[in-house]
DRENDO-1510 file (C-alpha; in Angstrom, 1 decimal, always signed):
<recs>
REC; n; res; u; v; w
REC; 1; MET; +25.7; +0.6; +12.8 .
REC; 2; ASN; +22.3; +0.6; +10.3 .
REC; 3; ILE; +19.4; +2.6; +11.0 .
REC; 4; ILE; +16.1; +1.7; +9.1 .
REC; 5; GLN; +13.4; +4.5; +9.5 .
REC; 6; ARG; +9.5; +4.8; +8.9 .
REC; 7; THR; +6.9; +6.9; +10.1 .
REC; 8; GLN; +3.0; +5.1; +11.7 .
REC; 9; GLY; +0.8; +7.8; +12.0 .
REC; 10; ASP; +2.7; +10.5; +13.9 .
REC; 11; VAL; +5.6; +8.6; +15.1 .
REC; 12; ARG; +8.7; +8.0; +13.7 .
REC; 13; ILE; +10.4; +4.5; +14.5 .
REC; 14; LEU; +14.2; +4.2; +14.1 .
REC; 15; CYS; +15.0; +0.4; +14.0 .
REC; 16; LEU; +18.8; +0.1; +15.1 .
REC; 17; GLU; +20.9; -2.8; +14.1 .
REC; 18; GLY; +24.4; -3.4; +15.0 .
REC; 19; LYS; +26.6; -1.8; +18.0 .
REC; 20; ILE; +25.8; +1.2; +20.1 .
REC; 21; THR; +29.2; +2.5; +21.6 .
REC; 22; LEU; +31.7; +5.0; +21.6 .
REC; 23; GLY; +32.4; +6.1; +17.7 .
REC; 24; GLU; +30.2; +3.1; +16.4 .
REC; 25; GLY; +27.0; +4.0; +16.2 .
REC; 26; ASP; +26.7; +6.4; +18.9 .
REC; 27; GLN; +26.5; +9.7; +16.3 .
REC; 28; GLU; +24.4; +8.1; +13.9 .
REC; 29; LEU; +21.6; +7.5; +16.3 .
REC; 30; SER; +22.1; +11.2; +17.3 .
REC; 31; GLU; +21.8; +12.5; +14.0 .
REC; 32; ALA; +18.9; +10.5; +13.5 .
REC; 33; VAL; +16.8; +11.7; +16.1 .
REC; 34; ARG; +18.0; +15.8; +15.6 .
REC; 35; ALA; +16.7; +15.0; +12.3 .
REC; 36; ALA; +13.7; +13.5; +13.3 .
REC; 37; LEU; +13.0; +16.4; +15.5 .
REC; 38; ASP; +14.3; +18.9; +12.8 .
REC; 39; ASN; +11.1; +17.5; +10.7 .
REC; 40; GLY; +8.3; +18.3; +13.3 .
REC; 41; THR; +8.5; +14.6; +14.7 .
REC; 42; ARG; +7.9; +14.9; +18.0 .
REC; 43; ARG; +6.8; +11.1; +19.2 .
REC; 44; ILE; +10.1; +8.7; +18.4 .
REC; 45; VAL; +10.4; +5.0; +19.1 .
REC; 46; LEU; +13.7; +3.5; +19.2 .
REC; 47; ASN; +13.7; -0.2; +18.3 .
REC; 48; PHE; +16.3; -2.4; +20.0 .
REC; 49; GLU; +15.5; -5.5; +18.7 .
REC; 50; LYS; +18.8; -6.0; +16.6 .
REC; 51; VAL; +20.8; -3.9; +18.7 .
REC; 52; SER; +24.1; -6.8; +19.7 .
REC; 53; TYR; +25.7; -4.8; +22.1 .
REC; 54; LEU; +25.4; -1.3; +23.9 .
REC; 55; ASP; +28.1; +0.6; +26.2 .
REC; 56; SER; +28.1; +3.2; +28.4 .
REC; 57; SER; +28.8; +5.8; +25.9 .
REC; 58; GLY; +25.7; +4.2; +23.7 .
REC; 59; VAL; +23.6; +4.8; +27.2 .
REC; 60; GLY; +25.0; +8.1; +27.5 .
REC; 61; GLU; +24.0; +9.2; +24.0 .
REC; 62; LEU; +20.2; +7.4; +24.9 .
REC; 63; VAL; +20.4; +9.7; +27.7 .
REC; 64; GLY; +21.5; +12.9; +25.3 .
REC; 65; CYS; +18.9; +11.9; +22.7 .
REC; 66; TYR; +15.9; +11.4; +25.0 .
REC; 67; THR; +16.9; +15.1; +26.6 .
REC; 68; SER; +16.9; +16.3; +23.3 .
REC; 69; ILE; +13.5; +15.0; +22.6 .
REC; 70; LYS; +12.3; +16.3; +26.0 .
REC; 71; LYS; +13.5; +20.0; +25.4 .
REC; 72; ALA; +11.5; +19.8; +21.8 .
REC; 73; GLY; +8.4; +18.6; +24.0 .
REC; 74; GLY; +8.6; +15.1; +22.5 .
REC; 75; GLU; +8.3; +11.8; +23.7 .
REC; 76; LEU; +10.7; +9.0; +23.6 .
REC; 77; LYS; +9.9; +5.1; +23.9 .
REC; 78; ILE; +12.4; +2.5; +23.5 .
REC; 79; CYS; +11.5; -1.1; +22.5 .
REC; 80; GLY; +13.2; -4.9; +22.1 .
REC; 81; MET; +16.1; -4.2; +24.5 .
REC; 82; ASN; +17.6; -8.2; +25.1 .
REC; 83; SER; +18.1; -8.8; +28.3 .
REC; 84; ARG; +21.7; -8.1; +28.8 .
REC; 85; THR; +20.8; -4.1; +26.9 .
REC; 86; LEU; +17.8; -3.9; +29.4 .
REC; 87; GLY; +20.0; -5.2; +32.6 .
REC; 88; LEU; +22.5; -2.4; +31.6 .
REC; 89; ILE; +19.4; +0.1; +31.5 .
REC; 90; THR; +18.1; -1.3; +34.8 .
REC; 91; LEU; +21.4; -1.2; +36.7 .
REC; 92; THR; +22.0; +2.7; +35.5 .
REC; 93; GLY; +18.4; +3.3; +36.8 .
REC; 94; LEU; +17.3; +4.9; +34.0 .
REC; 95; HIS; +14.4; +2.2; +33.4 .
REC; 96; SER; +12.6; +4.8; +35.7 .
REC; 97; VAL; +13.6; +6.8; +32.9 .
REC; 98; PHE; +12.6; +6.0; +29.9 .
REC; 99; ALA; +9.4; +4.4; +28.7 .
REC; 100; VAL; +10.5; +0.2; +27.9 .
REC; 101; ALA; +8.0; -1.6; +26.2 .
REC; 102; GLU; +8.6; -5.5; +24.6 .
REC; 103; THR; +7.0; -5.1; +21.0 .
REC; 104; GLU; +7.2; -1.9; +18.8 .
REC; 105; ALA; +3.6; -2.1; +18.6 .
REC; 106; GLU; +3.1; -1.8; +22.7 .
REC; 107; ALA; +5.3; +0.9; +22.5 .
REC; 108; VAL; +3.6; +2.8; +19.2 .
REC; 109; ALA; +0.4; +2.0; +21.2 .
REC; 110; GLY; +1.6; +4.0; +24.3 .
REC; 111; PHE; +1.7; +7.5; +22.8 .
</recs>
């Protein structure tokens, strides 16, 4: 998985590309979120527009990222999920936990 990072105001945007599965992308995501938190960022957007696949391990990693961000006093927004990924989030009931927006602009504006 590839992660392009940029900052808009006080929001760190992580644009994810590829798969988030056990052994592929999960550790990179965790490290990127941890680095953002270590640098003082408390508002993070995960942009899923270019994520081709998310499995249950990837969902578990999202929960771990959410927990880390909340413990640090931060907020997480997720955007750009395709219908399959959003369906998985809905099926697991996590749509009520995660703040999910359609677009990156909506996610950033949601802070």
